C-alpha positions in Angstrom: 143.9 60.0 129.2 145.4 56.6 128.4 143.3 53.4 128.5 145.8 52.0 130.9 147.9 54.3 133.1 150.4 52.8 135.5 152.5 55.1 137.6 155.5 54.1 139.9 154.1 50.6 140.4 156.2 48.7 143.0 155.5 45.2 144.2 157.6 43.3 146.7 157.5 39.7 148.0 159.0 39.9 151.4 162.2 42.0 150.9 162.5 41.0 147.2 161.5 43.8 144.8 159.6 42.2 141.9 158.4 45.4 140.2 160.4 48.6 140.8 158.8 52.0 140.0 157.2 50.8 136.8 155.3 53.4 134.8 153.4 52.6 131.6 150.7 54.2 129.5 148.7 52.4 126.8 146.6 54.5 124.4 143.4 53.6 122.6 143.8 51.2 119.7 147.5 50.3 120.5 148.8 46.8 120.4 151.6 46.6 122.9 154.0 43.7 123.5 155.4 43.1 127.0 158.7 41.2 126.7 161.4 40.1 129.0 163.2 37.0 130.3 161.7 34.5 132.7 161.4 36.1 136.2 161.5 39.6 134.8 158.2 40.6 136.3 155.8 40.2 133.4 153.2 38.0 135.1 153.4 40.0 138.3 152.8 43.2 136.3 149.7 41.7 134.7 148.3 40.4 138.0 149.1 43.8 139.6 147.2 45.8 137.0 144.3 43.5 137.4 144.2 44.1 141.2 145.1 40.5 142.0 148.0 41.5 144.1 148.2 44.1 146.8 150.9 46.6 145.6 153.4 48.3 147.8 153.4 51.6 145.9 152.0 53.4 142.8 148.7 53.9 141.0 146.9 51.8 138.3 144.0 53.3 136.3 142.0 51.7 133.5 139.8 54.1 131.6 140.2 56.6 134.5 139.1 54.1 137.2 141.5 53.3 140.0 142.0 49.5 140.0 142.5 49.4 143.8 139.8 51.9 144.7 137.2 51.4 142.0 137.9 47.7 141.3 134.6 46.7 139.8 134.4 49.7 137.5 138.0 49.3 136.3 137.7 45.6 135.5 134.4 46.1 133.7 136.6 47.6 131.0 139.0 44.6 130.8 139.0 41.3 129.0 141.8 38.9 129.8 142.9 35.4 128.8 145.9 33.3 130.0 147.6 30.4 128.3 145.2 27.5 127.5 142.0 28.9 129.0 139.8 26.4 130.8 136.7 25.3 129.0 134.0 22.6 129.6 135.0 20.0 127.0 131.8 18.0 126.7 129.5 20.9 125.7 129.5 23.3 122.8 131.5 26.5 122.5 128.3 28.5 122.5 127.2 26.9 125.8 130.6 27.7 127.3 130.2 31.3 126.3 126.8 31.5 127.9 128.1 30.0 131.1 131.0 32.5 131.1 128.6 35.4 130.6 126.4 34.1 133.5 129.4 33.7 135.8 130.6 37.2 135.1 127.1 38.7 135.8 126.7 39.9 132.2 123.2 40.7 130.9 121.1 37.7 129.8 120.8 39.3 126.3 124.6 39.4 125.9 125.3 39.1 122.2 127.1 35.8 121.8 126.9 35.9 118.0 128.9 39.1 117.7 131.9 37.8 119.6 131.7 34.5 117.8 131.9 36.5 114.5 134.9 38.6 115.8 136.9 35.4 116.4 135.6 33.7 113.2 134.1 30.6 114.8 130.6 30.7 113.3 131.0 27.3 111.6 132.1 25.4 114.8 130.6 27.3 117.7 127.9 24.7 118.3 130.3 21.7 118.2 131.7 20.2 121.5 134.9 21.9 122.7 136.7 18.5 122.9 136.6 18.4 119.0 138.4 21.8 118.7 142.1 22.2 117.8 144.3 24.2 120.3 144.0 27.2 118.0 140.2 27.0 118.1 140.2 26.7 121.9 142.4 29.8 122.1 139.9 31.7 119.9 137.0 30.5 122.1 138.9 31.8 125.1 139.4 35.1 123.3 135.6 35.2 122.6 135.0 34.8 126.3 137.3 37.7 127.0 135.4 39.9 124.5 131.9 39.3 126.0 131.9 42.5 127.9 133.2 44.5 124.9 136.4 45.6 126.8 138.4 48.7 126.1 141.6 46.8 127.2 142.3 43.2 126.2 145.2 41.4 128.0 146.7 38.3 126.5 149.2 36.4 128.6 151.3 34.0 126.4 148.5 33.5 123.8 150.8 32.0 121.2 152.2 29.1 123.2 151.4 25.7 121.5 149.7 27.2 118.4 150.6 25.9 115.0 151.5 28.5 112.3 147.9 28.6 111.1 146.6 29.3 114.6 149.2 32.0 115.1 148.3 33.7 111.8 144.6 33.6 112.7 145.2 35.1 116.2 147.4 37.8 114.7 144.7 38.9 112.3 142.0 38.9 114.9 144.2 41.1 117.2 144.9 43.5 114.4 141.2 43.8 113.5 140.2 44.4 117.2 142.8 47.2 117.3 142.0 48.9 113.9 138.3 48.3 113.6 137.1 48.3 117.2 139.8 50.7 118.6 140.6 48.1 121.3 143.8 48.4 123.3 145.7 45.1 123.5 148.5 44.2 125.8 150.3 40.9 124.9 152.9 39.3 127.2 155.0 36.8 125.3 158.6 35.5 124.9 158.1 34.6 121.2 159.8 37.8 119.8 159.4 37.1 116.1 155.6 36.9 116.3 155.3 39.7 118.8 157.1 41.9 116.4 154.6 41.2 113.7 151.6 41.6 115.9 152.4 44.7 117.9 152.7 48.5 117.3 155.0 49.0 120.3 157.2 47.0 122.5 157.9 47.4 126.2 160.9 45.6 127.6 161.0 44.6 131.3 164.0 43.1 133.0 164.7 42.6 136.7 161.4 44.4 137.6 162.2 47.6 135.7 161.2 49.0 132.3 164.4 49.0 130.4 163.1 50.4 127.1 160.0 51.2 125.0 160.0 51.6 121.3 157.7 51.2 118.2 158.1 48.5 115.7 158.4 51.3 113.0 161.6 52.4 114.8 163.0 48.9 114.7 162.2 48.6 111.0 163.9 51.9 110.3 167.1 50.6 111.9 166.9 47.6 109.6 167.3 45.1 112.5 165.2 42.4 114.0 163.3 42.7 117.3 165.6 39.9 118.6 168.7 41.9 117.9 167.2 45.0 119.6 166.1 42.9 122.6 169.6 41.3 123.0 171.3 44.7 122.8 169.1 46.0 125.7 168.7 42.9 127.9 170.8 42.4 131.0 174.1 40.5 130.7 172.6 37.8 132.9 170.4 36.4 130.2 172.8 36.7 127.2 
């Protein structure tokens, strides 16, 4: 059983088909990149697997729980952040995490220090968020997504706006979560060069359909870049 199992997912807005019979399985410990042009269906896919949209057809299961029939159980296994997560600027990172735990009905004894350690923020966690760099704010957002010790971590455009140091730090944290904690990570991004370094496998989506899925080992064996592979498979409309 995969951590995430999506079968024949279809989503329409009016008569327009945004996702067309999408099927995806993510296994334990995989880091998977979801790539595609603007309007390809990436954001709709993420919102659909989180149960934020009513879907027209298909099934979505997280750790065996049906997202649309066992919503609370399914989402208890998920951590998610989107680009530039909202934080209270005038209080510390630690207080932000405590508020986040409270708002998500997590136990009062939730181990804040363990997630702070995972994202390597011990030295700054008690400083006000307004003093943080963008990379540190992103790591704090990641810490908030890890409070419930998820089996599936979803990162939507996590690299946008980060400097090279911030990107390197995020990359290493994601790899550690995958290798040491066996966490499954789904990353949606349009920055192909970095996705190629961070992920084990790439799923390409275009015009609401999965057009290809391949491992980064397969790309390296072909001695080409992810960008070259992407352009060879993407629709003519975006070339």
